[in-house]
C-alpha positions as CSV (number, residue, x, y, z in Angstrom):
1,M,-1.9,110.4,-273.6
2,N,-5.1,108.5,-274.5
3,T,-7.7,106.6,-272.0
4,V,-6.5,103.1,-273.1
5,N,-2.7,104.3,-272.6
6,R,-3.7,105.7,-269.3
7,I,-5.0,102.4,-268.1
8,V,-2.1,100.4,-269.3
9,F,0.4,102.5,-267.7
10,A,-1.6,102.6,-264.4
11,L,-1.6,98.7,-264.5
12,L,2.1,98.6,-265.3
13,A,3.0,100.9,-262.1
14,V,0.7,98.7,-259.9
15,V,2.2,95.9,-261.0
16,A,5.7,97.2,-260.9
17,C,5.0,98.5,-257.2
18,S,3.7,95.1,-256.2
19,L,7.0,93.4,-257.5
20,A,8.9,96.3,-255.6
21,H,7.0,95.3,-252.4
22,A,7.4,92.0,-253.1
23,A,11.2,92.2,-253.4
24,Q,11.3,93.4,-250.1
25,P,12.0,90.5,-247.9
26,V,9.3,89.8,-244.8
27,V,12.3,89.2,-242.1
28,A,14.9,92.0,-241.7
29,S,17.1,90.4,-238.8
30,V,17.3,87.5,-236.6
31,D,17.1,89.4,-233.3
32,S,17.6,86.5,-230.6
33,I,17.1,82.7,-229.8
34,G,14.5,82.0,-227.8
35,I,14.9,78.6,-225.4
36,T,12.6,77.4,-223.3
37,V,14.2,76.8,-219.5
38,N,12.5,74.8,-216.1
39,D,14.5,77.1,-213.8
40,L,15.4,80.8,-214.7
41,D,17.5,81.5,-212.5
42,R,19.6,78.2,-212.9
43,A,20.0,78.4,-216.6
44,V,21.2,82.3,-215.9
45,D,23.6,81.3,-214.0
46,F,24.7,78.4,-216.3
47,Y,25.0,80.9,-219.2
48,T,26.6,83.8,-217.5
49,G,29.1,81.8,-215.2
50,V,30.0,79.4,-217.7
51,L,29.5,80.4,-221.2
52,E,30.7,84.3,-220.4
53,F,26.9,85.5,-221.6
54,Q,26.2,89.0,-219.9
55,R,22.1,89.6,-218.4
56,V,20.9,92.4,-220.7
57,A,16.8,92.0,-219.1
58,E,14.7,90.1,-217.0
59,S,10.6,90.3,-217.1
60,E,7.7,88.6,-216.2
61,V,4.3,88.5,-218.0
62,T,0.5,87.4,-217.8
63,G,-2.8,88.2,-219.5
64,E,-5.1,87.6,-222.5
65,K,-2.8,89.3,-224.5
66,Y,0.4,87.3,-223.7
67,E,-1.9,84.0,-223.7
68,R,-2.9,84.7,-227.6
69,L,0.6,85.8,-228.4
70,Y,1.9,82.0,-227.3
71,G,-0.7,80.1,-227.8
72,V,-1.0,79.1,-223.9
73,F,-4.0,79.6,-221.9
74,G,-3.2,80.8,-218.2
75,L,0.3,81.6,-219.0
76,R,2.5,83.3,-216.8
77,L,6.3,83.9,-218.1
78,R,9.5,84.9,-216.7
79,T,12.1,85.9,-219.5
80,A,15.6,86.8,-219.3
81,T,17.6,88.3,-222.4
82,L,21.2,87.3,-222.2
83,R,24.2,88.8,-224.6
84,L,27.1,87.6,-226.0
85,G,29.3,89.6,-228.3
86,D,26.5,91.0,-230.5
87,E,24.2,88.5,-230.2
88,R,20.8,87.5,-227.8
89,I,19.2,84.5,-226.4
90,E,15.9,84.4,-224.5
91,L,15.5,82.4,-222.0
92,M,12.1,81.6,-221.3
93,E,10.5,79.9,-218.3
94,F,6.8,79.2,-218.1
95,L,5.5,79.3,-214.1
96,A,2.1,78.4,-215.2
97,P,1.1,76.0,-217.3
98,R,4.1,74.0,-217.1
99,G,5.0,71.8,-220.4
100,R,5.9,68.6,-221.1
101,P,9.7,67.2,-220.8
102,I,12.0,66.6,-223.5
103,P,12.1,63.1,-224.1
104,A,14.8,61.3,-222.3
105,D,16.1,59.1,-225.5
106,S,16.1,62.3,-227.8
107,K,18.6,62.0,-230.7
108,S,20.1,65.0,-233.0
109,N,18.2,63.7,-235.9
110,D,14.9,64.1,-234.1
111,G,12.4,66.8,-235.7
112,W,12.2,69.0,-232.1
113,F,16.2,69.2,-232.4
114,Q,17.4,72.9,-232.4
115,H,20.6,74.0,-231.3
116,A,22.5,77.7,-231.0
117,A,26.1,77.2,-232.4
118,I,28.6,79.5,-229.6
119,I,31.8,80.4,-231.6
120,V,34.9,80.0,-229.2
121,S,38.6,81.2,-229.7
122,D,40.3,78.1,-228.6
123,M,38.3,74.5,-228.7
124,D,40.5,73.2,-226.3
125,A,39.9,75.5,-223.2
126,A,36.5,75.6,-224.4
127,Y,36.3,72.1,-223.7
128,R,38.4,72.2,-220.5
129,R,35.8,74.8,-219.4
130,L,32.8,72.7,-220.3
131,R,34.1,69.9,-218.2
132,E,35.3,71.6,-215.4
133,H,31.4,72.3,-214.7
134,H,30.5,68.8,-215.6
135,V,28.4,69.7,-218.7
136,Q,26.7,66.7,-220.2
137,H,28.2,65.4,-223.4
138,A,25.9,65.2,-226.5
139,S,29.0,64.5,-228.6
140,S,31.7,61.8,-227.7
141,G,33.8,64.8,-227.4
142,P,35.3,67.6,-229.7
143,Q,35.6,66.9,-233.4
144,L,37.6,68.2,-236.1
145,L,36.0,67.8,-239.4
146,P,37.8,66.5,-242.5
147,A,39.7,68.6,-244.7
148,W,38.1,66.4,-247.9
149,N,35.2,68.4,-247.2
150,P,36.0,72.0,-248.6
151,N,33.1,73.9,-246.6
152,A,33.3,72.4,-243.2
153,G,37.1,71.3,-243.3
154,G,39.2,72.4,-240.6
155,I,36.2,73.3,-238.1
156,E,36.1,71.9,-234.5
157,A,32.7,71.7,-233.0
158,F,31.4,69.9,-230.3
159,Y,27.9,69.3,-228.8
160,F,26.5,69.4,-225.1
161,R,23.5,70.4,-223.0
162,D,22.4,72.7,-220.9
163,P,20.9,71.9,-217.2
164,D,17.5,71.6,-219.1
165,G,18.7,69.6,-221.3
166,N,18.8,71.9,-224.3
167,H,21.3,71.2,-227.3
168,L,24.1,73.4,-227.5
169,E,27.0,73.9,-229.6
170,V,30.6,75.2,-229.3
171,L,32.1,75.9,-232.8
172,H,35.9,77.2,-233.5
173,F,36.6,78.2,-237.3
174,P,40.0,77.8,-238.7
175,A,41.9,80.6,-240.3
176,G,39.9,81.7,-243.7
177,K,36.4,79.9,-242.8
178,G,33.3,82.1,-241.2
179,D,33.0,85.7,-240.4
180,P,36.4,87.3,-239.9
181,R,35.2,88.7,-236.5
182,W,35.6,84.9,-235.5
183,Q,39.0,85.1,-235.3
184,R,39.4,87.5,-232.3
185,K,41.3,86.0,-229.6
186,E,40.4,88.5,-226.6
187,Q,37.8,86.3,-225.0
188,L,37.3,82.3,-224.9
189,F,33.5,82.6,-226.0
190,L,32.5,85.3,-228.9
191,G,29.0,85.1,-230.1
192,I,26.4,83.0,-231.8
193,D,27.0,81.7,-235.2
194,H,23.4,80.4,-236.1
195,T,21.0,78.3,-234.9
196,A,20.5,74.8,-236.7
197,I,17.0,72.9,-236.8
198,V,16.5,69.5,-237.9
199,V,14.0,69.5,-240.9
200,A,12.7,66.7,-242.9
201,D,12.9,68.1,-246.7
202,T,15.6,71.2,-247.5
203,A,13.5,72.1,-250.5
204,V,10.1,72.2,-248.5
205,S,11.7,74.1,-245.9
206,L,13.6,76.6,-248.4
207,S,9.9,77.5,-249.3
208,F,9.3,78.8,-246.1
209,Y,12.5,80.4,-244.9
210,R,13.4,81.6,-248.3
211,D,10.5,82.1,-250.5
212,A,8.0,83.0,-247.9
213,L,10.3,85.1,-245.2
214,G,12.9,86.2,-247.7
215,M,15.9,84.8,-246.1
216,T,19.2,84.4,-248.4
217,I,21.4,81.1,-248.8
218,A,24.5,82.0,-247.2
219,G,26.1,78.3,-248.2
220,T,25.4,74.8,-248.5
221,S,27.5,71.6,-247.5
222,E,27.0,67.5,-247.4
223,N,28.7,66.2,-244.2
224,Y,29.3,62.7,-243.5
225,G,32.0,60.6,-242.0
226,V,33.4,59.3,-238.4
227,E,33.8,63.0,-237.3
228,Q,30.2,63.9,-238.1
229,E,28.6,60.6,-236.6
230,H,30.3,61.6,-233.5
231,L,29.5,65.0,-233.4
232,N,25.8,64.2,-233.5
233,N,26.2,61.1,-231.7
234,V,24.4,59.4,-234.7
235,F,25.5,56.2,-236.2
236,G,25.7,56.7,-240.1
237,A,25.1,59.9,-240.1
238,R,25.0,61.9,-243.6
239,L,23.6,65.6,-243.6
240,R,22.6,68.3,-246.2
241,I,23.3,71.5,-244.7
242,T,21.8,74.8,-245.8
243,A,22.6,77.9,-244.2
244,L,20.2,80.9,-244.3
245,R,20.7,84.5,-242.9
246,A,18.9,87.8,-243.2
247,A,20.3,90.9,-243.2
248,H,21.5,91.3,-240.0
249,G,21.9,88.8,-237.1
250,P,22.8,85.0,-236.4
251,G,21.9,82.8,-239.3
252,I,19.7,79.7,-239.4
253,E,20.9,76.1,-240.8
254,L,18.9,73.5,-242.0
255,L,19.9,70.1,-241.1
256,E,18.2,67.4,-243.0
257,Y,19.5,63.8,-242.7
258,L,19.7,62.1,-245.7
259,A,20.8,59.1,-243.4
260,P,19.9,57.6,-241.1
261,R,16.1,58.9,-241.9
262,T,15.2,57.3,-238.1
263,G,14.5,60.7,-236.8
264,R,10.9,61.2,-234.9
265,P,9.0,64.3,-236.2
266,M,8.1,66.9,-233.8
267,P,4.8,66.0,-232.0
268,V,2.0,67.8,-233.9
269,D,0.4,69.4,-230.6
270,T,3.6,70.6,-229.4
271,Q,3.0,73.9,-227.6
272,S,5.3,77.0,-226.5
273,N,5.7,75.9,-223.1
274,D,7.0,72.3,-223.6
275,D,10.3,71.9,-222.9
276,W,11.7,71.5,-226.6
277,H,10.1,74.5,-227.6
278,W,12.8,77.3,-229.2
279,Q,11.7,79.9,-231.1
280,V,13.8,82.2,-233.5
281,N,13.0,86.1,-232.6
282,V,13.0,88.0,-235.8
283,T,12.0,91.6,-236.4
284,A,9.9,91.6,-239.9
285,A,7.3,93.0,-241.5
286,I,4.4,91.9,-239.7
287,D,1.2,92.7,-242.2
288,S,3.6,91.3,-245.2
289,G,4.3,88.1,-242.9
290,D,1.0,87.5,-241.8
291,Q,-0.1,87.4,-245.5
292,V,2.7,85.0,-246.8
293,I,2.0,82.6,-243.6
294,R,-1.8,82.6,-245.0
295,R,-1.1,82.1,-248.5
296,G,1.2,79.6,-247.8
297,H,-0.8,77.7,-245.4
298,Y,1.8,77.6,-242.6
299,R,0.7,77.1,-239.1
300,Y,-0.4,79.9,-236.6
301,V,0.3,79.5,-233.0
302,S,-1.2,83.2,-232.3
303,P,-4.2,83.5,-233.7
304,G,-2.7,86.6,-235.5
305,P,-0.5,89.4,-234.6
306,V,-0.7,90.3,-231.2
307,A,-0.5,94.4,-230.1
308,L,1.2,94.4,-226.8
309,G,1.6,98.6,-226.5
310,D,4.6,99.5,-229.0
311,F,5.5,95.9,-229.8
312,T,3.5,93.4,-232.1
313,G,4.1,90.0,-232.3
314,L,3.1,86.6,-234.4
315,L,4.4,83.3,-233.4
316,V,4.1,80.8,-236.5
317,R,5.5,77.5,-237.1
318,D,7.5,76.2,-240.2
319,V,6.5,73.1,-242.2
320,D,8.6,70.9,-239.4
321,G,6.8,72.4,-236.8
322,H,9.9,75.1,-235.4
323,A,8.8,78.3,-234.0
324,V,9.3,81.8,-235.6
325,M,8.4,84.6,-233.9
326,L,7.8,87.5,-236.7
327,S,7.7,90.9,-234.3
328,A,7.7,94.7,-235.1
329,R,7.9,97.9,-233.0
330,S,6.1,101.4,-233.9
331,K,8.3,103.5,-235.4
332,Q,8.3,106.5,-232.3
333,H,9.8,103.5,-230.7
334,E,12.6,102.6,-233.2
């Protein structure tokens, strides 16, 4: 092989290696959904006592590294990890400093809207349980989505709020829709299928979640009609819904309101301790994630990857301000 051929071969090998590396998604799994609360003990009691979550772990942290990770100076943070089925949530109470409350007039088409979809085996029984515990309605009542919608027809759904005003959804899949494990009947609350976020432009959001982070589109739908209006409590609601998945864990649904386009954007000065702050916690290739965030000019919350013992985290925001915590653990602790 002559010198020129060696150089060409070497260049091709480098390109092939780069393409192979690029084909690996940044996000390997969605591990949990982080929800900010004002009173951790009250929130734990609600999620475990009403929704049948199980307590996994609790912790309290402070110090400069955590301030940098979450972008909040003077931070003292209590967290509780809870599990339902195979999925987890992380409840976060910022003891100091306290953030701003969720706007009292929040609507489901506002840019800070996010919810977790909890799958139930029986919608009537789930709704009775929620009524018995006097939950705040965010829908007028459970809605059966119409059969004319091939992707959503037959699904029953209901929006409500936790004691801190965070939106949650209970969802029931008919036979033949959703993951087969959602057809189990041995308990009422089965697990978390996805978290949903309001986005201004689906195509722009896909540049972040699909093209940059490597998640894949699992399904699409366009939902409208009186049932959708009553579910979202938004008159004239017409939504473009795009479901995204990583290799493991719950999905992320993009909710683009085609109508009405009256939702307010997330405040640009949103911080992690503000009550409307949620975050999707993912296992990721941190170095690759840092590079794609930098190249795409997406927003950093952390100044860069922050190492905390065997854990390295990087908190960033998508184009609409929703937060994603990229994380990795050192191999000896995996």
